[in-house]
C-alpha positions in Angstrom: -35.3 -25.1 -24.8 -32.4 -24.1 -22.5 -30.4 -21.1 -23.2 -26.6 -20.9 -22.8 -27.0 -19.3 -19.3 -29.0 -22.3 -18.1 -32.3 -20.5 -18.2 -35.2 -22.0 -20.2 -36.9 -20.0 -22.9 -40.6 -19.6 -22.7 -40.6 -19.8 -18.8 -41.8 -23.5 -18.7 -40.3 -26.8 -18.3 -39.8 -29.0 -21.4 -40.7 -32.4 -19.9 -38.6 -35.2 -21.3 -36.5 -33.2 -23.6 -33.7 -33.2 -21.0 -34.4 -36.4 -19.2 -34.7 -38.9 -22.1 -31.3 -38.2 -23.7 -29.6 -38.3 -20.3 -30.8 -41.8 -19.8 -31.3 -43.3 -23.3 -28.0 -42.4 -25.0 -25.7 -44.1 -22.3 -28.0 -47.1 -22.4 -27.9 -47.3 -26.2 -24.1 -46.9 -26.1 -23.6 -49.8 -23.7 -26.6 -52.0 -24.8 -24.5 -54.5 -26.7 -21.6 -54.5 -24.2 -24.0 -55.2 -21.2 -26.2 -57.4 -23.3 -29.4 -55.3 -22.3 -32.5 -56.2 -24.0 -34.8 -53.5 -25.4 -37.5 -53.8 -22.8 -34.9 -53.1 -20.1 -33.6 -50.0 -21.9 -37.2 -48.8 -22.3 -38.0 -49.6 -18.7 -34.9 -47.7 -17.3 -35.4 -44.8 -19.6 -39.2 -44.6 -18.4 -38.1 -44.8 -14.9 -35.6 -42.1 -15.2 -38.1 -40.0 -16.9 -40.8 -40.4 -14.2 -38.5 -40.3 -11.2 -36.2 -37.3 -12.1 -38.7 -34.6 -11.6 -40.0 -35.8 -8.1 -36.5 -36.5 -6.9 -35.3 -32.9 -8.1 -38.3 -31.5 -6.3 -37.3 -33.4 -3.1 -33.8 -32.2 -3.3 -34.9 -28.7 -3.6 -37.1 -28.9 -0.6 -34.1 -30.5 1.3 -31.9 -27.5 0.3 -29.8 -29.5 -2.0 -30.7 -27.8 -5.1 -31.4 -24.1 -6.0 -34.3 -24.8 -8.4 -37.0 -27.4 -8.2 -36.3 -28.6 -11.8 
């Protein structure tokens, strides 16, 4: 869980706790407006979950982020 100062308690990452709401909630809010079927919502959420960590690590290696997570 993240603290108010941005640091995580327990010292480890909580995989999925941060990524899933960032992708799923906007998709659910716009699902009917965009006529998006459930498999697409699930696929986009899964893709975001799987790609966010490697992309964050890559951005860290390129010097675009301070932390690799």
